[in-house]
N, C-alpha and C positions, 0 to 999 in steps of 0.2 A: 608744503612739506611733501617730499616725494613719497609715493606709495611703496608698500613692501614689495621687494623684488622676490619673485618666486622662480625657482629653477625649472619646475614643471607644473604649471598651474592647472587646476582642475578645469576641464573643458565645459563644465556646467556653471559653476558659481564664480570661477576665476578669483576666488578669495583665499584659496588654500592650495598647498602642493598636492598633486595627485598621488594616490597611494596604490590604487588598483587600476588595472587595464581590463575593461570589459567591453567586448564586441567593438574593438578598435577605438574605444573612447577611454581617455585617462580621467579618472574621477577621484576626488578626495573621499575620505571615509564617510562623511555625512551624505554626500550625493550618491555614493555607492549604495548605502543602506536605503536611501529614499528610492533609488531605482529598483532594488530587489523587492522592497516592501510593496511598491506599486504594482508589480507583477502579480503578487498574491491578492492585493486589494481588489484588483479588477475581477479576479475569479470569485471573490467572496461578496461582491457588491450586491448580488441579487438577494442574498440573505439579509444584508444590511437594509436594503430598500424594501424588502418583502414583496418583490415582484412575483406574481403568480403563487403566492403563499398565503394561506388563511391568516388574517390579522387578528388572531385571538390571544396574542401574547407572544413573547419571544419563542422562536422555535429552538429545538434542542438539536445539536449536532455532535457527532461522536468522532473523536480523533484517536485512532489506534497509535499508541506510542511504543516503539521498540527500543528507544534510546539510541537509535541510529542518527546519523547526520540529518537526513531529510525530515523525519517526524519531529525531532527536537527543534530544528530551525523553524518548522511550520508552527509548532506550538508557540514559540517566542513571537513570531510575526502576528499570529491571530490574537494572542493575548494583548499585544500592543494595540491592535485594532479595537478590541473590546474596551480597553482603557480609554481610547480616544472617543468612541461614540457614547460611552457612558458618562464622560466628563461634560458632555454638551446637554444643557437643561432641556432643550426641545428637539433633540435628535431622534431618529427612528429607534424602534424597540430593539432592532438588531437580533441577536441570537444568543443562546446559552451554549457554552462549550463544556462537554464532558469528555474526559480523557481516559482511555482504557489502556492500562499498562499490562502487557502480556509477557509473562516469563517464558522465554523460548529456550531456556538452557537445556531442555530435554531433547531438542532437535538441532541445536547448533552449539558451537563453542562460545557464543556470545553470552555473557553473564550480565546481570543488572549491575550498574556501576557501584551501588552501595545498598546495604540492607534497609536503610531508612529512606529510600528513594522517594516513596510516596509523600512522606512528611516534608522532605526537601522541596519537592515539586509544588506542594500545596502552599508552602511559604513564599516561593518565588513567583508563583502564578495564582494568586488568591482569587481571581475572578473565574477560574475554572474549577471543576470538581473532578476527582480522581478515583479510579477503582483499579485494583491490581488482581489479576487472575492468572493461574497457571494454565497451560494449554490443555492439560488433561481434564479441566473443568468442562470441556466440550461434552462429556457424557451427561453432565447435569443440565446444560443448556439445550442440547440436542439429543435427548434420550434415545431416539429412534436409531442413532448411529450404532448403538450397542448390538443391534441385530444385523445391521448392514455390513459392518467391517469384517466379521468372520466370513460372510458370503462373498465379499469382494476379494479377500485374501485367498480363498479356496482351501483345498485339502491340506495344504502345508501349514495351516495355522489353526490352533484350537484355543478358543477363548476360555478363560478361567474366571468365573464370576466371584471366586473367593479372594482374588487378588485386589489390590487397591486400584483406583482409576489410573494412577500414574504407571503402575506395573503393567496393567492391561494395555495401555497405550504404547509403552515401551516394547512389549511383546509383539504387538501388532506391527509396529514399525520394523522390528527385527526380521519379520517374515518377508519383507520386501527387499530383494537383493539388488535391484536396479537403482542406480543413483538418480536417474531421471524420474522414475516412478516414485521413489521416496520423496524427492523434492516436490513433485506434483501433488502427492497426497498431503504433505505438510502444509502447502499453500492452501489446499482445499479446506483442511481442518481449521486453519487460522481464519480463513474467510468466513466459514460457517459460525465459528465462535463469535467473531466480530458482529456478524449480522444478527445472530440470536440475541446477543447482549444489547445491541442497538434497539431491537424491537422491544425488548423487555422494559427498557427505560423510555420508550416512546420517542425515539429520535426520528427526525425527518430525513437525515442523510448521514453519510460517512465521509470524512475528509482524510484522504490517503496522502502520505508524505513522500510520494515518488517523484523524483526529478525527471527532466526530459530524457536524459540518457538511460535511466532505469526503465522508463516506459518504452523506449525504443527496444531495449533488450528483451523486455517482456513481450512486446509485439512479435519479435522474431521467434522467440522461444514458443509462444503460444501457437503460432502457425506450424512450427516444426512438430509440436506434440499433438496436433489435430484439434486444437482449441480455437481455431480461427473464428468460429461463430461467436465466441465469447468476448472478442475484442471490443464490441460495442459497449461493454460495461467494465471490462478489465483494465482498459487504458483510456476510456473516454468518459467525459462528463455527461451525466444524465441519469435516467431511471434504470436501475438494475432489475433483473428478474425476481429479486427478493422483496420488491416493494419499497426499497430505500433508494434515495439518490446517492450516486457515487460521484465524488468531486475530487479532482487532482489539482489543487491550487498551485503546486510547484511545477506544473507541466511546461512552463515557459522558461525554466531556469535549469542550468547545468549543475552537476555535482560540484565542480570546482568553484562555481559562483556561490553555492551554498556554503562551501568550506570557508571562503573568504568572509562571508557574512557571519558565520559562527565564530570565527577568530576575532571578530570585532566586539564580541560580548563575552567577557571573562566568566560570567555567570553560567554559561553553557559548557564550560570546559569539563566540569566534573559530572555532567549529565550525559554527554554524548559518549557512546562506546564506539570507537572507530572500527570499521570493517577490517577483518583480517584479509590481507591481500592473498590472492591465489598464487601459490608457488609455481614458477615455470617448470619445476621438476616433476610436478604431478602429471601422470599419464592422462592423455585426453580421454581414454576409455573409462577412467575413474571419475570423470566430471559429469555432472548432469548437464542437460541441454541448457538449462537456465544459467548455470555457471559459465558454460562455453559462450553463450550469447552476451552475457555481461562482460566477460573478458574481451570479446571482440569489440563490443560497443565502446568499452572504456579505452581501448587502444586506438580505435579508428575515430572515435569521437573527438579526440584531441586534434587529430589532423583535419578531419572533415566534419566540424560541428553542424554545419548546415544540412549535410546529408542525413545525419541522425535525427535532426529536427523534422525533416521531411517525413521520416518513417512514422513518427508520432503524430504529426499533423494529418497525414494521409489516413492513418488508422482512426483518428478522431472524426473523420468525415463518413465513416462507414455507417450503414444502417443495419438494423437487426434483420437477419434472414427471414424470408416469408415462406419457409418450407414447413411451418408448423401444421401438423394434421390434427392435433388435439393439445391438451395442456399437460401432457405427461412430463414428469420431472425425473431427473437422474437421482437415484437413491443415494449416491455419494456426494456429488457436488451441488445438487438441488437446482441446477439450471435446466432449462427446457430441453427435451430430447427432440432432435430434428430427424424426421423420417428420411433416411438416405436410401431406403429400399433394400432389397437383398434378403436372403433367407435368414440371416442372423437376427434381424429385427422381428421377423415372423416367429422364429423359434422362441424368442423372449416373450412375445405376447401370449404364447400358449403355455408358458411354463409358470411355475409358482415362485421362481427366483426373482429377486429385485431387478429392476431394469437399470442399466447404466448407459450413459451417453457414449458416443463413439470414442471420445478421448479417454474417459475413465475405463472403458472396456479394454482398450488396447494397452493401458498401463498396468493392468492387473498382473500379479505375480504368475509367472509361467507363460504369459502372453507377450510381455514387453521385451 
């Protein structure tokens, strides 16, 4: 009996018609999902096999979930991995997954997809645990910031302790007029909240849902903003200055590949909140450096995906700078301060004001 005639057979299994084109290969749905899943599996294998990790039980990992494409797809992939290794009677202990859902409506137009999102997620991903927090809970998890933010903002801002935490955070953000500085501070506050929460529940590391092109955009933006020294943990796998491992399991995948993956699972449709595309009519001066770099990478990455991959791979090879003179930390971002010399650093050492790293200092209102 003659076999089934396929108009465009999958280049892997040859048993089904191809649906997706990925890196010059035509793949069916199942082979495509297997390809994408394996990229993440390789990045997570050290936690599964417990290499260089104390074997005192499953380690706990934190996944910050914004309900964007990357973090939602990553949650689906990792939960599938947990299901797989827990179904094996003699498999390795693996890891426990805790998901932190942060409401970012106070800093962006993105809203959570539904009011009962935590209950929905818990039903669909029962092997993970979930916590939801607003961004202004940063004052609870990092109380020292209540003293730092007014000194960072300068004379143009006066903190009112009678206001609620949300109102205080909104007032502080309103004092920052530069789009780049505002985006920079927002990312710092988000990072500090994630780190503080991860430490509170004794996590070994944080799993970030950034794809290859987003990491490339962050690399270019960080260098432009004077945060080049932080690339060793902002876009690279390994130990961060905060005592937590940072891991980017999606670093080998592009956004378009994640979109095809998400489209293959209907259960992700009402979880993912799509990014609002930047309008071409918005003046460049009104965009932050992060938005400019993301727009550039999104447009050029379609034409030259290999070039954007090289940006991320090169940054991942960087080593931490060795200019540390002591263990001083920035009062705002909590990363180490590198002694670049000059009178500004000397002045700060002799003053009672909190010390800021070079990048945070240059982004302060009135200086940016």
